[in-house]
Each structure stands twice: as structure tokens, then as C-alpha cells.
DRENNU-391502 format. One record per residue: residue in three letters; z, x, y of N, C-alpha, C in turn. Coordinates in steps of 0.05 Angstrom, whole numbers, padded with zeros to 5 digits, always signed. Atoms other than C-alpha are relative to their C-alpha. Layout:
<pts>
ALAZXYZXYZXY...
</pts>
This chain:
<pts>
MET+00012-00007-00026-01274-00864+00401-00029+00006-00004TYR+00029-00002+00002-01348-00866+00414-00011+00017+00023PHE+00011-00019-00019-01382-00807+00449-00030-00005+00004GLY+00028+00002-00006-01448-00817+00484-00009+00024+00015LEU+00009-00025-00012-01488-00755+00503-00025-00006+00017LEU+00023+00002-00017-01534-00758+00563-00011+00029+00005VAL+00009-00027+00003-01578-00697+00555-00024+00005+00018LYS+00023-00009-00016-01624-00661+00604-00023+00007-00019LYS+00024-00006+00016-01695-00653+00579-00007+00029+00001SER+00005-00029+00003-01693-00580+00560+00007+00008-00028LYS-00006-00008+00027-01693-00544+00494+00029+00009-00004GLU-00027-00011+00001-01627-00509+00510+00020-00023-00002ALA-00019+00023+00000-01592-00575+00526-00001-00016-00025GLU+00003+00015+00025-01621-00611+00466+00012+00014-00024MET-00012-00015+00023-01600-00556+00418+00031-00001+00002PHE-00029+00001-00003-01530-00556+00447+00011-00027-00008SER-00010+00028+00006-01524-00632+00441+00001-00004-00031LYS+00000+00003+00029-01541-00627+00366+00025+00014-00012LYS-00024-00014+00009-01486-00576+00357+00026-00016+00005LEU-00024+00015-00007-01435-00619+00393+00002-00025-00017ILE-00001+00024+00017-01454-00682+00354+00010+00007-00028LYS-00008-00010+00026-01446-00643+00289+00030+00007+00000TRP-00028-00008-00002-01379-00615+00312+00018-00025+00002LEU-00016+00024-00002-01353-00685+00331+00000-00016-00026LYS+00002+00015+00025-01377-00717+00266+00018+00013-00021LYS-00019-00013+00019-01337-00665+00226+00028-00009+00005ARG-00027+00010-00006-01276-00694+00261+00001-00030-00001ASP+00002+00029+00004-01297-00765+00243-00001-00015+00027ILE+00003+00013-00027-01315-00781+00316-00030-00008+00003LEU+00027+00010-00004-01376-00824+00329-00013+00012+00025ALA+00014-00012-00023-01428-00792+00374-00030-00002-00004LYS+00029+00001+00001-01501-00801+00391-00011+00006+00027THR+00014-00004-00026-01552-00783+00444-00008-00026+00012ILE+00006+00025-00014-01561-00837+00496-00030+00000+00008ASN+00027+00005-00011-01630-00865+00509+00004-00020+00023PRO-00005+00018-00023-01623-00894+00580-00018-00024+00001GLU+00019+00022-00001-01683-00939+00570+00007-00022-00019THR-00006+00020+00020-01656-00975+00509+00030-00004-00005ASP-00029+00002+00006-01581-00961+00504+00015-00012+00024ASN-00019+00009-00020-01525-00995+00542+00021+00022+00002ILE-00018-00023-00003-01486-00935+00569+00029-00009+00000LYS-00027+00010-00002-01425-00979+00578+00013-00004-00027GLU-00012+00004+00026-01415-00986+00503+00015+00025-00010TYR-00013-00025+00009-01391-00914+00497+00027+00003+00014ASP-00027-00004-00012-01319-00893+00509+00000+00024+00018VAL+00002-00025-00015-01337-00824+00536-00029+00007+00004ILE+00027-00009-00005-01401-00799+00569+00001+00031+00003VAL+00003-00029-00003-01417-00725+00557-00027+00006+00012VAL+00024-00008-00014-01468-00699+00606-00006+00029-00007ILE+00008-00027+00007-01506-00638+00581-00025+00005+00018GLY+00021-00004-00020-01547-00615+00641+00011+00011+00025GLY-00009-00009-00026-01538-00603+00714+00013-00023+00016ASP-00013+00021-00017-01506-00642+00772-00018-00025+00003GLY+00018+00023-00002-01568-00686+00777+00003-00018-00024THR-00004+00017+00023-01557-00710+00706+00026-00015+00001LEU-00025+00014-00003-01485-00726+00721-00002-00022+00021LEU+00005+00021-00020-01506-00764+00784-00015-00024-00013TYR+00015+00021+00014-01554-00803+00740+00019-00017-00018ALA-00020+00014+00016-01497-00820+00692+00017-00018+00016SER-00016+00016-00018-01455-00844+00750-00014-00025+00009ARG+00015+00024-00009-01510-00890+00773-00002-00020-00023LEU+00002+00018+00022-01518-00918+00703+00026-00015-00006LEU-00027+00012+00005-01443-00931+00696+00007-00022+00020LYS-00005+00020-00021-01440-00969+00762+00030-00006+00004GLY-00028+00004-00005-01366-00957+00771+00017-00007-00024GLU-00016+00005+00024-01345-00971+00699+00020+00023-00005LYS-00021-00021+00004-01280-00935+00682-00004+00014-00026LYS+00007-00016+00023-01312-00888+00632+00001+00029+00009PRO-00001-00028-00008-01295-00813+00635-00027+00014-00006ILE+00024-00017+00003-01354-00765+00645+00009+00028-00004LEU-00006-00028+00006-01348-00696+00614-00026+00015+00004GLY+00025-00013-00007-01400-00651+00646-00002+00029-00010ILE+00005-00027+00010-01426-00589+00609-00024+00011+00015ASN+00020-00010-00018-01467-00545+00655-00023+00014-00015MET+00024-00013+00011-01538-00531+00631-00021+00000+00023GLY+00018+00001-00022-01568-00533+00701+00004+00024+00019GLY-00003-00021-00020-01559-00494+00766+00029+00007+00005LEU-00027-00007-00008-01495-00485+00805+00022-00014-00016GLY-00019+00015+00017-01457-00541+00770+00027-00004+00012PHE-00026+00007-00011-01402-00564+00817+00011-00024-00014LEU-00009+00024+00015-01398-00631+00780+00002+00005-00030THR-00001-00008+00028-01416-00605+00712+00013+00027-00002GLU-00016-00025-00004-01361-00554+00716+00006+00015-00025ILE-00008-00012+00026-01352-00539+00642-00023+00017-00011ALA+00020-00018+00011-01389-00478+00616-00004-00005-00030PRO+00005+00005+00029-01422-00483+00547+00020+00015-00018ASP-00017-00016+00018-01377-00428+00519+00029-00010-00001GLU-00027+00012+00001-01314-00468+00535-00001-00029-00007ALA+00004+00029+00004-01342-00537+00520+00016-00011-00023PHE-00014+00010+00024-01313-00545+00450+00031+00000+00004LYS-00028-00001-00006-01244-00524+00474+00008-00022+00018VAL-00006+00021-00019-01247-00573+00531+00000-00027-00014VAL+00001+00026+00015-01268-00630+00484+00025-00003-00017GLU-00025+00001+00016-01209-00612+00439+00024-00008+00017CYS-00022+00007-00019-01162-00616+00499-00002-00029+00008PHE+00004+00028-00007-01193-00683+00519+00009-00018-00022LEU-00008+00017+00023-01182-00711+00449+00030+00000-00003SER-00029-00001+00002-01109-00690+00453+00013-00009+00027ASN-00010+00010-00026-01102-00722+00523+00012+00021+00018SER-00011-00023-00016-01091-00654+00556-00017+00006+00024CYS+00018-00004-00023-01146-00660+00608+00006-00019+00023LYS-00002+00017-00023-01139-00686+00678-00026-00013+00006ILE+00024+00014-00007-01189-00739+00699+00000-00005+00030SER+00002+00002-00029-01211-00736+00772-00014-00026+00007GLU+00012+00025-00010-01224-00803+00806-00015+00007+00026ARG+00017-00007-00023-01282-00792+00854-00008-00024+00016MET+00008+00022-00019-01293-00836+00915-00030-00003+00000MET+00029+00006-00003-01361-00869+00921-00004-00017+00026CYS+00007+00015-00024-01397-00902+00980-00021-00022-00006ASP+00020+00021+00001-01434-00968+00985-00019+00004+00023VAL+00021-00004-00020-01500-00962+01022-00017-00025+00001LYS+00017+00024-00003-01537-01022+01050-00021+00005+00021LEU+00023-00003-00018-01605-01022+01083-00009-00028+00010PHE+00008+00025-00013-01622-01078+01132-00026+00004+00015ARG+00025+00000-00016-01690-01094+01161-00003-00028+00012LYS+00001+00025-00014-01694-01148+01214+00022-00018-00009ASN-00025+00014+00007-01623-01169+01196+00000-00011-00028LYS+00002+00009+00027-01643-01179+01124+00007+00024-00019LEU-00007-00021+00018-01611-01139+01068-00023+00004-00020ILE+00022-00005+00018-01667-01105+01029+00007+00020-00022LYS-00008-00019+00021-01630-01052+00989+00030+00004+00001SER-00028-00005+00002-01559-01042+00965+00004+00020-00023ALA-00005-00020+00022-01534-00982+00924+00028+00012+00004THR-00025-00015-00001-01472-00941+00909-00005+00029-00007VAL+00006-00029+00004-01473-00865+00914+00026+00015-00005LEU-00022-00018+00005-01427-00811+00888-00001+00024+00020ASN+00003-00023-00018-01454-00754+00932-00006-00008+00029ASP+00008+00004-00028-01492-00777+00993-00023-00019+00003ALA+00024+00014-00009-01541-00820+01030-00012+00017+00023VAL+00013-00019-00019-01592-00778+01069-00024-00014+00013ILE+00023+00010-00016-01639-00800+01124-00015+00025+00009THR+00016-00024-00007-01695-00749+01133-00028-00008+00009LYS+00028+00003-00007-01763-00742+01164-00018+00007-00023GLY+00019-00005+00022-01825-00737+01121-00014+00026+00004ASN+00016-00025+00000-01881-00686+01120-00005+00012+00027LEU+00006-00010-00026-01895-00680+01194+00025+00012+00013ALA-00022-00014-00013-01852-00632+01235+00008-00013+00026ARG-00008+00016-00024-01826-00685+01283+00029-00008-00004MET-00028+00009+00001-01754-00702+01300+00001-00030-00001ILE-00005+00029+00000-01726-00771+01289+00024-00005+00017GLU-00022+00008-00018-01678-00808+01334+00017-00022-00014LEU-00018+00018+00014-01617-00842+01304+00024-00006+00017GLU-00024+00008-00013-01563-00882+01337+00022-00005-00021THR-00021+00003+00020-01496-00880+01301+00024-00014+00013PHE-00023+00014-00008-01436-00925+01305+00022+00002-00021VAL-00022-00001+00018-01367-00920+01274+00019-00023+00007ASN-00016+00024-00005-01328-00986+01267-00009-00014+00025ASP+00013+00014-00022-01377-01017+01317+00002+00014+00027SER-00001-00016-00025-01362-00963+01369-00022+00021+00000PHE+00022-00019-00001-01420-00920+01392+00011+00028-00003LEU-00007-00027+00004-01414-00849+01367-00019+00019+00014SER+00019-00019-00012-01477-00812+01386-00029-00009-00007LYS+00029+00003+00006-01553-00812+01388-00009+00028-00009TYR+00009-00025+00011-01579-00757+01343-00030+00003+00002ARG+00029-00008+00003-01647-00724+01353+00000+00024-00018SER-00003-00021+00021-01654-00683+01290-00021-00004-00022ASP+00017+00004+00023-01690-00674+01225+00011-00021-00019GLY-00012+00020+00017-01642-00723+01194+00030-00001+00002LEU-00029+00004-00001-01571-00744+01180+00010-00005-00029ILE-00012+00003+00027-01526-00740+01118+00026-00015+00003VAL-00027+00012+00003-01469-00787+01102+00009+00006-00028SER-00009-00011+00026-01429-00755+01046+00028-00008-00006THR-00028+00002+00011-01368-00766+01003+00011+00028-00002PRO-00011-00027+00006-01320-00708+00990-00014+00014-00023THR+00014-00011+00023-01355-00698+00923-00027+00012+00009GLY+00026-00009-00010-01421-00690+00961+00002+00023+00019SER-00003-00021-00020-01392-00638+01008-00010+00027-00011THR+00011-00025+00011-01415-00583+00960-00030-00003-00008ALA+00029+00004+00006-01486-00611+00957-00016+00005+00026TYR+00017-00004-00024-01535-00621+01015+00016+00006+00025VAL-00017-00005-00024-01479-00622+01067+00007+00029+00002LEU-00007-00029+00000-01460-00551+01046-00022+00016+00012SER+00022-00016-00010-01529-00524+01060-00007-00007+00029ALA+00004+00008-00028-01531-00563+01127+00022+00009+00018GLY-00021-00010-00017-01469-00528+01152+00025-00017+00002GLY-00023+00018+00000-01418-00582+01136+00024+00012-00013PRO-00025-00010+00013-01346-00573+01112+00001-00006-00029ILE-00007+00006+00028-01323-00569+01040+00026-00016+00000ILE-00023+00017+00001-01275-00625+01027+00009-00002-00030THR-00009+00003+00028-01232-00626+00964-00003-00029-00009PRO+00007+00027+00010-01248-00686+00919+00023-00020+00002ASP-00022+00018-00001-01178-00715+00925+00005-00011+00028VAL-00003+00010-00027-01186-00728+01000-00019-00023+00004ASN+00017+00024-00005-01211-00797+01019-00011+00001+00028CYS+00013-00001-00026-01260-00790+01076-00030-00001-00004MET+00029-00002+00000-01334-00790+01095-00008+00022+00020ILE+00010-00021-00018-01374-00734+01127-00027-00010+00012LEU+00025+00006-00014-01428-00747+01179-00011+00027+00010CYS+00010-00027-00006-01472-00685+01183-00029-00001+00008PRO+00028-00001-00008-01536-00677+01224-00015+00023-00013ILE+00018-00021+00011-01594-00637+01196-00016+00011+00023CYS+00015-00014-00022-01621-00587+01247-00001-00016+00026PRO+00000+00016-00025-01598-00625+01309-00012+00015+00024HIS+00012-00013-00024-01636-00612+01374+00021+00007+00020THR-00023-00006-00017-01570-00614+01412+00020+00016-00017LEU-00016-00018+00017-01531-00554+01386+00029-00007-00001THR-00028+00008+00001-01464-00585+01403+00005-00023-00019HIS-00004+00020+00020-01476-00639+01352+00009+00013-00026ARG-00012-00013+00024-01431-00617+01295+00008-00021-00021PRO-00009+00019+00021-01411-00648+01228+00028-00011+00008ILE-00025+00013-00006-01353-00697+01235+00011-00014-00025VAL-00014+00013+00023-01302-00721+01183+00012-00026+00010ILE-00008+00027-00009-01288-00795+01187+00017-00014-00022ALA-00018+00013+00019-01234-00838+01154-00016-00016-00021SER+00014+00013+00021-01255-00868+01088-00002-00031+00004GLU+00001+00029-00004-01240-00939+01111-00019-00008+00023ALA+00018+00006-00023-01289-00934+01169-00027-00012-00010LYS+00028+00010+00005-01357-00969+01173-00019+00016+00017ILE+00020-00016-00015-01415-00924+01192-00026-00015+00000GLU+00026+00013-00003-01478-00955+01219-00020+00020+00013ILE+00020-00018-00010-01542-00916+01232-00025-00017+00005VAL+00024+00015-00007-01602-00947+01268-00023+00019+00006ILE+00024-00017-00005-01672-00916+01266-00013-00009+00026LYS+00010+00007-00027-01692-00915+01339-00029+00009+00004SER+00028-00009-00003-01756-00874+01335-00006+00019-00023GLY+00009-00018+00021-01796-00834+01286-00015-00015-00021SER+00016+00011+00022-01848-00847+01233+00003+00017-00025ASP-00003-00015+00025-01849-00825+01160+00029+00009-00004VAL-00029-00006+00004-01773-00830+01153+00009-00013-00027PHE-00008+00009+00027-01738-00838+01086+00030+00000-00003LEU-00027+00001+00009-01671-00857+01058+00001+00009-00029THR-00003-00010+00027-01651-00818+00996+00029-00003-00009LEU-00027+00007+00011-01592-00839+00952+00006+00019-00023ASP-00008-00019+00021-01558-00784+00912-00023+00017-00011GLY+00023-00016+00009-01624-00747+00908-00015-00012-00022GLN+00011+00013+00024-01645-00798+00856-00020-00022+00007GLU+00015+00024-00007-01677-00855+00894-00007+00001+00029GLY+00008-00001-00028-01718-00858+00958-00012-00026+00010HIS+00011+00025-00012-01737-00914+01006-00012+00007+00027PRO+00012-00004-00027-01785-00911+01066+00015-00018+00020LEU-00014+00015-00022-01753-00933+01132-00020-00006+00022SER+00016+00008-00023-01782-00968+01192+00017+00001+00025GLN-00015+00001-00025-01763-00968+01265+00018-00024+00001TYR-00021+00021-00003-01699-01009+01279+00013-00008-00027ASP-00015+00004+00024-01678-01008+01206+00029+00009+00004LYS-00028-00007-00002-01602-01005+01199+00011+00007-00027ILE-00014-00009+00024-01563-00967+01146+00030-00002+00004VAL-00029+00003-00002-01490-00986+01135+00013+00013-00024VAL-00014-00014+00021-01444-00941+01095+00030-00005+00002THR-00029+00005+00001-01374-00959+01073+00011+00011-00026LYS-00013-00009+00025-01324-00936+01020-00003-00022-00020SER+00004+00019+00022-01338-00969+00953+00026-00005-00015ASP-00022+00006+00018-01288-01003+00908-00004+00015-00027LYS+00007-00014+00025-01323-00966+00851+00007+00029+00002LYS-00006-00029+00002-01305-00896+00828-00014+00012-00023THR+00010-00015+00022-01332-00843+00783+00022+00017-00011PHE-00022-00014+00013-01285-00811+00732-00010+00024-00014ILE+00010-00025+00010-01297-00738+00717+00022+00016-00014VAL-00019-00016+00015-01261-00697+00664+00000+00028+00011ASN-00003-00027-00010-01234-00632+00692+00007+00019-00023SER-00007-00021+00019-01230-00568+00652+00029+00008+00004PRO-00028-00009-00004-01157-00549+00639+00002+00030+00003PHE-00001-00029-00001-01177-00476+00642-00007+00012+00027LYS+00005-00010-00027-01195-00472+00716+00004-00023+00019ASN-00004+00021-00020-01180-00509+00780-00024+00000+00020TYR+00023+00004-00018-01225-00532+00837-00006+00025+00017PHE+00004-00024-00017-01214-00469+00879-00011+00023-00016GLU+00013-00020+00017-01232-00424+00821-00030-00006-00003ILE+00029+00008+00002-01297-00464+00814-00014+00008+00026LEU+00013-00007-00025-01312-00454+00888-00004+00030+00002ASN+00002-00029+00000-01298-00379+00883-00022+00010-00018ASN+00020-00008+00020-01342-00373+00822-00028-00008+00008LYS+00027+00010-00006-01400-00416+00845-00011+00012+00026LEU+00008-00009-00026-01402-00392+00917+00003+00031+00003ARG-00003-00030+00000-01385-00319+00900+00016+00010+00024TRP-00018-00009-00022-01330-00315+00952+00013+00026-00007GLY-00014-00025+00004-01300-00247+00960-00017+00022-00011GLU+00018-00021+00011-01360-00210+00931-00013+00016+00023ARG+00013-00017-00020-01392-00152+00969-00026+00012-00012
</pts>
């Protein structure tokens, strides 16, 4: 088995990665730090992310749906995706090596950007596709359709289309629902809508969501917080469920609801 370590650029993460490589080599397991610019990430059997959720999202983008498990060790902020704490990491890796860990299959979404009926960008996201205004404090106007049926015209600061995995990311701060990762659906969540009755809506995963930029300048499409594209009036964004998935190793020492309680500090006073 060949372990590839994708490491956040920090002294703490780099020091931990050296410890883990040494620990694995003592057990005759190949392991090295991945250089994304020169290495083919697909040659590794397991990807160990040492960093935050952004680093794991980056790993997911590099894998492009390859069926490779990602084991996320949290060296960042909240860490909903990188759920494994450093002090339990070696125990979790031992469990993984003995096939005692559950691997969560995470739904992804395909995002296509059309301009004048021409496809100019295509990508796959694990968390979300976000349409937002730029620097000026002006609302943008977005027409939305679900399965070719008109849903609504949003006048807002933006709109988020999220997977269940992304429900604990930007959608959470925008007032959207938390969806457990095993539920197949998409969330459509407006950002600061001018019409207060515009609420987040959960849509079947097999649906096709279309968003048309009706008005507004300095508008951007952001994919998983990793990649941004400027938008023009009448651009169309189409979001559908992807055939690709991301495979995340779960800690056997805690479940999803324990992670929510811990990260969001539920029940504390």
C-alpha cells in the first residue's frame, strides 16, 4: 500500500507529516509527501490530508472522482471534512490498515458555465458552487429553474448551490440546513435575499438546476472556494449531480453527530 501525504504549508503540518511517514515506514508501508505540481496523485493508494477542509477539497479536485480514500487529519480550523484530530491520527491509521474504518462516499456536483450558449467552463465540486457579487454593495438578480420549471427570481447578494457535504460550509453561515452526508440532495440557498420569504430549499439530487444572471456587474462564480470565474449578464450556470464521488475515511472513534456537537459547541452555555 502506498500512502501519499498532501500537507498544508505550515510548520505544524509539515512536522506531523514527517512523524507519520516515519511511523508508516517502521511498518514497511511506502509513504511520501505529494508535490501536486510534479506528482500524479492517482498513483497513491491512500491520500492523507494534513491540514484543513480547504486542503481536503484540493485533494478531491486533484483526484477527479478516482476511487481513492482520503484520510483527513485536522491541522486547520473547524475541520468538518478533516475530522481526525492529530492525537488520534495514528490509532485511526492503524484501524484503516486493519480494514476497521468506514469509508463515506460523498456526492459531488457537476457545474457548467455557458455564455451565449457556448460551454466555457466545466468543473466538479464536493462542497458548493457560489454566485456572489463583487466589491460594490449592489444586489444581483438571478433567475432560477429546476428541471426547466421556473423556481424564482432572486434579488440578493448571491446564491449557493451545495451538496450535503457543503451544508456545513458557506450554506451553514448563510442560514441553510445541515444535511447528513448520506442524504442525496442539493441545497439552493440565497445569500442575504432582499425578499425575506426567500428561504433555502432542498432539492432532489437528480434534478437539474439552472441559474441565469439577469442583472448585476462584478459577479463571480466560485467553485469549492478554490477557483473563481467572472460572470457576465445572461450567463447560465447549470448544476447537476455528478457520477464522480469523493471517498472519505471516517474515524471509528466518533460519529457524524458527535462531530457536529463538538465543532458547533451544541449544548454549551
